[in-house]
C-alpha positions as CSV (number, residue, x, y, z in Angstrom):
1,X,0.0,0.0,0.0
2,X,2.9,2.4,0.8
3,X,4.4,1.9,-2.6
4,X,1.0,2.6,-4.3
5,X,0.5,5.7,-2.1
6,X,3.9,7.1,-2.9
7,X,3.1,7.0,-6.7
8,X,-0.2,9.0,-6.3
9,X,-0.1,12.7,-7.2
10,X,-2.4,13.5,-4.2
11,X,-1.0,11.2,-1.6
12,X,-2.3,13.1,1.4
13,X,-5.9,12.8,0.1
14,X,-5.6,9.1,-0.1
15,X,-3.9,8.8,3.3
16,X,-6.9,10.6,4.8
17,X,-9.4,8.5,3.0
18,X,-7.6,5.3,4.1
19,X,-7.5,6.7,7.7
20,X,-11.2,7.3,7.6
21,X,-11.9,3.8,6.1
22,X,-9.6,1.9,8.4
23,X,-11.1,3.7,11.4
24,X,-14.7,2.6,10.7
25,X,-16.0,0.3,13.5
26,X,-17.0,-2.4,10.9
27,X,-13.5,-2.5,9.5
28,X,-11.8,-2.4,12.9
29,X,-13.8,-5.4,14.0
30,X,-12.1,-7.5,11.3
31,X,-8.8,-8.8,12.7
32,X,-6.7,-8.6,9.5
33,X,-8.0,-5.2,8.5
34,X,-7.5,-3.9,12.1
35,X,-3.8,-5.1,11.9
36,X,-3.4,-3.4,8.6
37,X,-5.0,-0.2,10.0
38,X,-2.6,-0.2,13.0
39,X,0.4,-0.5,10.7
40,X,-0.9,2.1,8.4
41,X,-1.5,4.6,11.2
42,X,1.9,3.9,12.7
43,X,3.6,4.7,9.3
44,X,1.4,7.7,8.5
45,X,0.7,9.2,12.0
46,X,2.9,12.2,11.7
47,X,1.6,13.1,8.2
48,X,-2.0,12.6,9.3
49,X,-1.6,14.8,12.4
50,X,0.3,17.5,10.3
51,X,-2.4,17.5,7.7
52,X,-5.0,18.0,10.5
53,X,-3.1,21.1,11.7
54,X,-1.3,19.6,14.7
55,X,2.3,20.6,15.5
56,X,4.3,17.4,15.1
57,X,7.7,18.7,16.0
58,X,8.5,16.3,18.8
59,X,5.5,14.0,18.8
60,X,7.2,10.6,19.1
61,X,8.3,11.3,22.7
62,X,7.0,9.9,25.9
63,X,5.0,12.2,28.1
64,X,6.4,13.4,31.4
65,X,5.0,11.3,34.3
66,X,3.6,13.4,37.2
67,X,3.9,11.8,40.7
68,X,1.3,14.1,42.4
69,X,-1.2,15.1,39.7
70,X,-3.6,16.9,42.1
71,X,-0.9,19.1,43.5
72,X,0.6,19.6,40.0
73,X,-2.8,20.7,38.6
74,X,-3.3,23.1,41.5
75,X,0.0,24.8,40.8
76,X,-0.8,25.0,37.1
77,X,-4.2,26.4,37.9
78,X,-2.6,29.0,40.2
79,X,-0.3,30.0,37.4
80,X,-3.2,30.4,35.0
81,X,-5.1,32.4,37.6
82,X,-2.1,34.8,38.0
83,X,-2.1,35.4,34.2
84,X,1.2,33.6,33.6
85,X,-0.4,31.3,31.0
86,X,-2.1,32.9,28.0
87,X,-4.7,30.3,27.2
88,X,-8.2,29.1,28.3
89,X,-8.6,26.3,30.8
90,X,-9.8,24.0,28.0
91,X,-6.7,24.7,26.0
92,X,-4.5,24.2,29.0
93,X,-6.1,20.9,29.8
94,X,-5.3,19.7,26.3
95,X,-1.7,20.9,26.5
96,X,-1.2,19.3,29.9
97,X,-2.6,16.0,28.5
98,X,-0.3,16.3,25.5
99,X,2.9,16.8,27.5
100,X,2.3,15.3,31.0
101,X,1.0,11.8,32.0
102,X,-1.3,12.7,35.0
103,X,-3.3,9.5,34.7
104,X,-6.4,11.6,34.0
105,X,-8.5,12.2,30.9
106,X,-8.6,15.7,29.4
107,X,-12.1,16.4,30.9
108,X,-10.9,15.4,34.3
109,X,-7.8,17.6,34.0
110,X,-10.1,20.5,33.0
111,X,-12.4,19.9,36.0
112,X,-9.4,19.8,38.4
113,X,-8.0,23.0,36.9
114,X,-11.4,24.7,37.2
115,X,-11.9,23.5,40.8
116,X,-8.4,24.4,41.8
117,X,-8.7,27.8,40.2
118,X,-12.0,28.4,42.1
119,X,-10.2,27.4,45.3
120,X,-7.3,29.7,44.5
121,X,-9.8,32.5,43.8
122,X,-11.5,32.0,47.2
123,X,-8.2,32.0,49.0
124,X,-7.1,35.1,47.2
125,X,-10.3,36.9,48.1
126,X,-10.0,35.8,51.8
127,X,-6.4,37.1,51.9
128,X,-7.5,40.4,50.4
129,X,-10.3,40.7,52.9
130,X,-7.9,39.9,55.7
131,X,-5.4,42.6,54.5
132,X,-8.2,45.2,54.2
133,X,-9.4,44.4,57.7
134,X,-5.8,44.6,59.1
135,X,-5.2,48.0,57.4
136,X,-8.5,49.3,58.7
137,X,-7.6,48.2,62.2
138,X,-4.2,49.9,61.9
139,X,-5.7,53.2,60.8
140,X,-8.1,53.2,63.7
141,X,-5.4,52.9,66.3
């Protein structure tokens, strides 16, 4: 199949069509076709991702394992809250999942970021109230 694809003037189009075809549940249920599909995707993964608009610069690397995912996500959420990261929480969850192995799915990462960010916001507000109260008490002395 690779030799045939290499001879085609519009190789990328055929790669995408084969990807779609080999990903169909009916085809994946057939053992020999599934094996062919796995080999095909392994050989063409970078090209497929590139054609779909993904940055494939360093893709074939292992993700960084995180020992304390809850704490890690709390730190990242705090960084996002402080404006250090210029992306939405949805985008951040995708980036974290791409780079780090937290053991969580993207939606769980997003939920952790959102919850941690809300907690950070509450702590931040409590600290601000405490500071205002302290300043008010100092002025009244």
